[in-house]
C-alpha positions as CSV (number, residue, x, y, z in Angstrom):
1,M,169.4,-65.8,188.9
2,S,166.8,-63.4,187.3
3,R,168.1,-60.7,189.8
4,V,171.6,-61.2,188.6
5,W,170.5,-60.8,185.0
6,L,168.5,-57.7,185.9
7,V,171.6,-56.1,187.6
8,L,173.8,-57.0,184.6
9,Y,171.1,-55.6,182.3
10,L,171.0,-52.3,184.1
11,A,174.8,-52.0,184.4
12,T,175.4,-52.8,180.7
13,W,172.6,-50.6,179.6
14,V,174.0,-47.6,181.4
15,L,177.4,-48.1,179.7
16,H,175.7,-48.4,176.3
17,F,173.6,-45.3,176.9
18,V,176.6,-43.2,177.9
19,L,178.4,-44.1,174.7
20,V,175.5,-43.6,172.4
21,S,174.8,-40.2,174.1
22,Y,178.3,-39.1,173.0
23,V,177.5,-40.2,169.4
24,L,174.1,-38.6,169.1
25,V,174.9,-35.3,170.8
26,G,178.4,-35.2,169.4
27,S,177.0,-35.5,165.9
28,G,174.5,-32.7,166.6
29,Y,177.2,-30.5,168.2
30,A,179.6,-31.0,165.3
31,L,176.8,-30.3,162.8
32,G,175.8,-27.1,164.7
33,Q,179.4,-25.8,164.7
34,S,179.7,-26.6,161.0
35,L,176.5,-24.7,160.2
36,R,177.8,-21.7,162.1
37,G,181.0,-21.8,160.0
38,R,183.2,-23.1,162.8
39,D,184.6,-26.2,161.3
40,D,188.0,-25.2,162.6
41,D,186.8,-25.4,166.2
42,P,189.2,-27.8,168.0
43,L,186.5,-29.3,170.2
44,A,184.2,-30.0,167.2
45,A,187.2,-31.4,165.3
46,R,188.1,-33.7,168.2
47,I,184.5,-34.9,168.5
48,R,184.2,-35.5,164.8
49,D,187.3,-37.6,164.8
50,L,186.1,-39.8,167.7
51,L,182.5,-40.3,166.5
52,P,183.0,-43.5,164.4
53,F,185.0,-45.2,167.1
54,M,182.5,-44.2,169.8
55,L,179.6,-45.5,167.7
56,G,181.4,-48.8,167.3
57,C,181.9,-48.9,171.1
58,G,178.2,-48.0,171.7
59,I,176.9,-50.7,169.3
60,T,179.2,-53.3,170.8
61,A,178.2,-52.3,174.4
62,G,174.6,-52.5,173.3
63,V,174.8,-56.3,172.6
64,A,174.8,-57.3,176.3
65,P,171.8,-55.3,177.5
66,L,169.9,-56.4,174.3
67,L,170.5,-60.1,175.2
68,F,169.6,-59.5,178.9
69,L,166.4,-57.7,177.8
70,Q,165.3,-60.6,175.6
71,L,166.1,-63.1,178.4
72,L,164.1,-61.1,181.0
73,H,161.1,-60.1,178.8
74,Q,161.1,-62.7,176.0
75,E,157.4,-62.7,175.1
76,R,157.0,-59.0,175.5
77,F,160.1,-58.1,173.6
78,Y,159.3,-60.3,170.6
79,T,155.6,-59.3,170.6
80,A,156.6,-55.6,170.4
81,N,159.0,-56.4,167.6
82,L,156.3,-58.1,165.6
83,L,153.7,-55.4,166.2
84,L,156.0,-52.6,165.0
85,G,157.1,-54.8,162.2
86,P,159.2,-53.4,159.3
87,R,159.1,-50.0,160.9
88,W,161.1,-51.4,163.8
89,G,163.3,-53.4,161.5
90,A,164.4,-50.1,159.9
91,V,166.5,-49.5,163.0
92,V,169.3,-51.6,161.6
93,P,169.5,-49.9,158.2
94,A,169.4,-46.5,160.0
95,L,172.4,-47.5,162.1
96,I,174.3,-48.7,159.1
97,V,173.6,-45.4,157.2
98,G,174.6,-43.4,160.3
99,F,177.8,-45.5,160.8
100,Y,179.0,-44.8,157.3
101,A,177.9,-41.2,157.4
102,L,180.3,-40.7,160.4
103,Y,183.2,-42.0,158.2
104,L,182.1,-39.8,155.3
105,Q,182.1,-36.7,157.4
106,K,185.7,-37.5,158.4
107,A,186.7,-37.9,154.8
108,A,184.7,-34.9,153.5
109,T,186.9,-32.3,151.7
110,T,184.3,-29.5,151.9
111,P,182.1,-28.1,154.7
112,R,179.0,-28.8,152.6
113,W,179.6,-32.5,152.4
114,R,180.6,-32.7,156.0
115,R,177.3,-31.0,157.0
116,L,175.3,-33.4,154.8
117,A,177.0,-36.4,156.4
118,L,176.6,-35.1,159.9
119,A,172.9,-34.2,159.3
120,A,172.3,-37.7,157.9
121,A,174.0,-39.3,160.9
122,T,172.1,-37.2,163.4
123,G,168.8,-37.9,161.7
124,C,169.5,-41.7,161.7
125,F,170.4,-41.7,165.4
126,L,167.3,-39.6,166.4
127,F,165.2,-42.2,164.6
128,V,166.8,-45.0,166.5
129,A,166.3,-43.2,169.8
130,W,162.6,-42.7,169.0
131,S,162.2,-46.3,168.0
132,W,163.7,-47.7,171.2
133,T,161.4,-45.3,173.2
134,E,158.4,-46.6,171.3
135,L,159.4,-50.2,171.8
136,H,159.9,-49.8,175.5
137,L,156.3,-48.5,175.8
138,V,154.8,-51.1,173.6
139,M,156.3,-53.8,175.7
140,R,154.5,-52.5,178.8
141,D,151.2,-51.7,177.1
142,T,149.6,-55.1,176.8
143,P,146.0,-53.7,176.2
144,S,147.2,-52.0,173.0
145,W,148.5,-55.2,171.4
146,V,145.2,-56.5,170.1
147,A,144.2,-53.1,168.8
148,M,147.5,-52.5,167.0
149,Y,147.4,-56.0,165.4
150,A,143.8,-55.7,164.3
151,A,144.3,-52.2,162.8
152,G,147.7,-53.2,161.2
153,E,149.3,-50.2,162.9
154,R,153.1,-50.0,162.8
155,F,153.4,-46.9,164.9
156,Y,152.7,-46.6,168.6
157,G,150.9,-43.3,168.6
158,Q,150.4,-42.9,172.3
159,S,151.2,-39.4,173.6
160,G,153.7,-40.8,176.1
161,V,156.3,-41.4,173.5
162,L,157.3,-37.7,173.0
163,P,157.8,-36.7,176.6
164,R,159.8,-39.8,177.3
165,L,161.9,-39.3,174.2
166,L,162.4,-35.6,175.3
167,L,163.6,-36.8,178.7
168,W,166.3,-39.0,177.3
169,L,167.3,-36.3,174.8
170,G,167.8,-34.1,177.8
171,V,169.9,-36.6,179.6
172,M,172.1,-37.3,176.6
173,P,173.8,-33.8,176.5
174,V,174.7,-34.2,180.2
175,L,176.5,-37.5,179.6
176,F,178.1,-36.3,176.4
177,A,179.5,-33.2,178.1
178,G,180.8,-35.2,181.0
179,L,182.6,-37.6,178.7
180,A,183.9,-35.1,176.3
181,A,185.2,-32.8,179.1
182,W,187.8,-35.4,180.0
183,W,189.5,-34.8,176.6
184,S,189.1,-31.0,176.9
185,R,190.6,-28.1,178.9
186,G,189.9,-24.5,179.9
187,A,187.2,-22.7,177.8
188,E,186.2,-26.0,176.1
189,R,185.2,-27.5,179.5
190,Q,183.2,-24.3,180.2
191,R,181.4,-24.6,176.9
192,L,180.6,-28.3,177.7
193,A,179.3,-27.2,181.1
194,V,176.8,-25.0,179.3
195,V,175.7,-27.9,177.1
196,A,175.1,-30.0,180.3
197,F,173.0,-27.2,181.8
198,V,170.9,-27.0,178.7
199,G,170.4,-30.8,178.9
200,H,169.2,-30.5,182.4
201,V,166.7,-27.8,181.4
202,I,165.4,-30.1,178.6
203,A,165.1,-33.0,181.0
204,G,163.3,-30.9,183.5
205,V,160.7,-29.8,180.9
206,A,160.2,-33.5,180.0
207,V,159.7,-34.4,183.7
208,A,157.2,-31.6,184.1
209,W,155.4,-32.8,181.0
210,L,155.3,-36.4,182.2
211,S,154.0,-35.3,185.6
212,A,151.3,-33.3,184.0
213,R,150.2,-36.4,182.1
214,G,149.8,-38.3,185.4
215,S,153.0,-40.3,185.2
216,S,154.5,-41.4,188.6
217,V,157.4,-43.4,190.0
218,D,156.8,-47.0,191.0
219,P,156.8,-47.2,194.9
220,V,159.5,-49.9,194.6
221,A,161.9,-47.3,193.2
222,R,161.2,-44.4,195.5
223,G,164.5,-44.7,197.3
224,W,166.4,-44.8,194.0
225,L,164.4,-41.6,193.0
226,Y,165.8,-39.8,196.0
227,L,169.3,-41.0,195.2
228,L,168.8,-39.7,191.6
229,I,167.6,-36.3,192.8
230,A,170.5,-36.0,195.2
231,A,173.0,-37.0,192.6
232,V,171.6,-34.5,190.1
233,V,172.0,-31.7,192.6
234,I,175.6,-32.7,193.3
235,E,176.2,-32.9,189.6
236,L,174.9,-29.4,189.0
237,V,177.2,-28.1,191.7
238,G,180.1,-29.9,190.0
239,W,179.2,-28.2,186.7
240,G,179.1,-24.9,188.5
241,L,182.6,-25.5,189.7
242,V,183.7,-26.4,186.2
243,L,182.4,-23.0,185.0
244,R,184.4,-21.3,187.7
245,R,187.6,-23.4,187.6
246,P,187.7,-25.6,184.4
247,D,190.7,-27.6,185.6
248,G,189.6,-27.9,189.2
249,P,187.9,-30.8,191.0
250,G,184.5,-30.1,189.4
251,L,184.7,-32.6,186.6
252,T,185.6,-35.4,189.1
253,I,182.5,-34.5,191.1
254,V,180.4,-34.4,187.9
255,T,181.6,-37.9,186.9
256,G,180.8,-39.5,190.2
257,A,177.4,-37.8,190.6
258,A,176.5,-38.6,187.0
259,T,177.3,-42.2,187.5
260,A,175.1,-42.4,190.5
261,A,172.4,-40.5,188.8
262,M,172.4,-42.8,185.8
263,L,172.2,-45.9,187.9
264,G,169.3,-44.4,189.8
265,L,167.6,-43.4,186.6
266,A,168.0,-46.8,185.1
267,I,166.3,-48.4,188.1
268,V,163.5,-45.9,188.1
269,R,163.0,-46.5,184.4
270,E,162.9,-50.3,184.7
271,S,160.8,-50.4,187.9
272,P,157.4,-50.6,186.1
273,R,158.6,-53.7,184.3
274,L,159.9,-55.5,187.4
275,A,156.6,-57.4,187.9
276,L,156.8,-58.5,184.3
277,V,160.1,-60.3,184.6
278,T,159.7,-64.0,183.7
279,A,162.0,-66.7,185.2
280,R,163.6,-69.0,182.7
281,P,164.4,-72.4,184.3
282,A,166.1,-73.7,181.2
283,A,168.3,-70.6,181.1
284,L,169.1,-71.0,184.8
285,E,170.5,-74.4,184.2
286,A,172.6,-73.2,181.2
287,S,173.6,-69.8,182.6
288,G,177.3,-70.3,182.1
289,V,178.3,-67.7,184.7
290,W,182.0,-68.6,184.6
291,V,182.1,-68.4,180.8
292,F,180.4,-65.0,181.0
293,A,182.9,-63.8,183.6
294,I,185.9,-64.9,181.7
295,T,184.6,-63.5,178.5
296,A,183.8,-60.2,180.2
297,V,187.3,-59.9,181.6
298,F,188.8,-60.7,178.1
299,A,186.5,-58.2,176.4
300,V,187.4,-55.4,178.9
301,A,191.1,-56.1,178.4
302,A,190.8,-56.1,174.6
303,I,188.9,-52.8,174.6
304,A,191.4,-51.2,176.9
305,W,194.2,-52.4,174.6
306,V,192.4,-50.9,171.6
307,V,191.9,-47.6,173.3
308,K,195.5,-47.4,174.4
309,T,196.7,-48.3,170.9
310,I,194.6,-45.6,169.4
311,R,195.7,-42.9,171.9
312,D,199.3,-43.8,171.4
């Protein structure tokens, strides 16, 4: 059953990450266009309009992977929470501020207030991204627990945090562009293709940085790494096709390749923690698989109905 939870954790995490990527990069993109005096840009306006809804979807989609994470790594997850303490607890207020800032930017009557709201939202979401990166590393770094507790440290100051954060900040523009492109046409898709290429460059720099620090892929995930590399190559080809023919088949290729790449990346990311997964006999007996399945179907149907209602 632990394997089932692991698969569900990875699948739901990918969905959550795609949605929050749209929110973080979309906020930054809208802020950048506003600072350049292009508040009338149709693409930026469409992104601004969708941001609160997408954040709500992202937070909702984050509940499942959070629960699976606690189930798979109960002691490590809660230990990392306690070690980071109030600094980790600041994630919730940051999300609340960011959530309301996205509504404020929609209601803003002047570019100045819109920029302030977008800057606040972007800053809050960057803080959350950094915090989750930090928590992920603290969970794995058992030797640091005693030292952090003894020193009363609330920040995990290891140098691995920055390159890992940079890697995910490079992946996010790619996912944002792939999602936003489905609501765009022509030159807008070409602009989003450029955003995706920039994201790949950032991610490439982060990978080189991690490699220089001696980071390596767990042997268990080598096959998934090859899938990830192949998917990224195909995705880049797809974005090239989007640049040449915005309304051609390029976006479909990008979507399929990006989906495969994210699944591979999720497994490569999680592989160092596979040996740390702890079986929960009590949870196995009370797993409620059928309740989960029925609830999942109902939730998907409800979300589809909400999306259709909003689009209509």
